[in-house]
N, C-alpha and C positions, 0 to 999 in steps of 0.2 A: 517375460524376457522380450526384448526387441533388439534390432540391430542398429548400429550407428546411422544407417541409411534412413531409418524411420524417425530420427530426431525432429522435434518441432519446438518452437519457442514456447516457454511456459511448462514444458514437460518436466516432471520431477524424476531424477535418477537416484538410485541407491548405489553409491560407490563406496566400498570399504566400510559399510555400516553408517555412512553419513548421507544425508539427503541434500541433493544439489539441484537447483532449478536451472534449466537451459535459458539463458538470456539471448544468446545469439549463436548461430552455427553456420558453417559454410563447407560445402563439399569442394575439395581441391584435388585436381589431378595434375601432379607435376609431370614434366616431360619424361622423367626417368623414374622408375619405381612404381609402386602401387598408389592407388587413390587414398586420400586421408580425409577426415572430417575434423575441421578446426571448430572449437566451441569456446564460449565464454560461459562459465558456470558460477552461480551464486549459492553459497552455503546458506540453507534456509535458517539454521539456528544461529550462526555467528554473523551472517551478512557479508562474509568475506567473498570476494570475487577472484576467480582464477581463470587462466587460459589453459585449456587442455586439448591435446590433439589425439584423436583415435584413428586407428587404421580403419578403412572402409570395411563394412560387413562384420565388425566385431560385435559380439553380443553384450548388451548392457542390461542391467536390471532396472526396470521401471517401477517406481514406488507408487502404491495405490493411495492417491490423495483424494479425500472426500471433501468437496467444496459445497457448503450449504449456506443459504441465506438465513441469517439469524437476526433476531431483534435484540439490540442492546437495552438492558433493563436498568441497571444501576451499578455504582461502584460501592462496595461494602467497606472500603477502607484498605483491604488487603488484596482484593481481586475484582475483576470486572465480570459481571454476570450477564450472559447472553442466553436467549431462549430460542429454541428451534420452533418456528411458527407452525410446523405441521404436527409435531408430537408433543409440544409444550414441555419438552425436557429442558432443564436449565444446565448451563455449562459455566464453570468458573475458569476465567482466563487470567493469568498473572500479568502484572503491569509490564514485565520485560517483553512478553510476547506481543502485547498490544502496541508497545513502542510509541512512535509519533502519532499513531492513529488516535490516541487519547486526546490530542489537541482539537480534534474535530468531531468527537463522539457526543451526541446528545441523546438523552433518554428516549426510548421508543424508536430509535433510528435503525434502519437495516444495514447490515454489514455482512460480508462473506467471510465465514470462518472455515479455514482449511485444516483438516485433521488427517493424521496417518496413524492407523491402528489405535484409535482412541486418544492420541496425543495431539494437542493443538499445536499447529506449526506457525500460523500467522493469521492476521486479520487484514482483510482487503476492503478498503472503502471505495466509493465511487470517485471518479477523477476530480469532481468538484462537489462542494456542499454549500448550502445557503445558511448563513449564520447572522445573528444580529450583533451590531456593534454595541457593546456594553458601555464603553467610555472612550472618548477621544477628545483631545483639546479642541476648542471651537476654532473654526476657520476664520481668517482675518480678511478684511476688505482687500481686494486685489488678488486673492488666491484664484488661480486658474486651473483648469483641468490638465494643463500640460506642465504644471510646475513640479515641485518636489513632492515629498511624501512626509507623513507624520505617523507616529505609532498609534495603534488602536487596540484596545482589549476587547476580545470577542466574548460572547456569552459562555464559552467553554473555559475562559480564563487565559487562553492563548493570545499572545500579542503578535500582530503583523503590521507591515507598513501599508498605509492606504493613502490615496491622493488627498490633498489639502481640503477639498470640498466636501468630504464625507463627514457626517455629523453623528452624534450619539443617537442610538435608537434606529438607525437605518439598517436595512437588511442587505447584505452583500454576498457575492459569490466568491468562494475561496478555493484555490487549487490545493488538493490534499497532498500532492506529491512534493511541492516546494513552498507551501504556505504563502503563495503570492495572491494578490488581489486580482480578481478577474472582472469585476463590474458590479454595478448596483442591480438589485432585484426589484423590478417594478411590481407593485402590489395591486 
């Protein structure tokens, strides 16, 4: 148990049997009445975001979330298999939990797997990953770095928009949060 004065971003709370992650919080002392803590909470399972206000010094239950770095091994068709690199235990994760992270997962890549009482909550990838462009239309004479974009298929099968000068086979850096192109990777 903790009080609302101990809240921090990223903390996971157990409210009414559901797990909520604190995205944002602010202590507020109005001129009249007691202090309150305003929060923005994200439901870990559904992804729904809500605003909730607590009175200051109210006790809230903090969920025990175990975050471990695990190595992604393969997809067996029904689930994604991750391995704990310290114990070599393998963990099956359903595609619903992996979510958009599947667009950036390569075999033998590390990811953070968050669990609560043996149940996998979510997969966390680094902010950016380096992937190879599997196919994109060739650029034309006159294409400049400040022009438009074209679609490119990455080695994971995911399509993103890249600048016109990118060619098939190039390694690029991609933002895992919004699928945006960040730049070339010099080899």
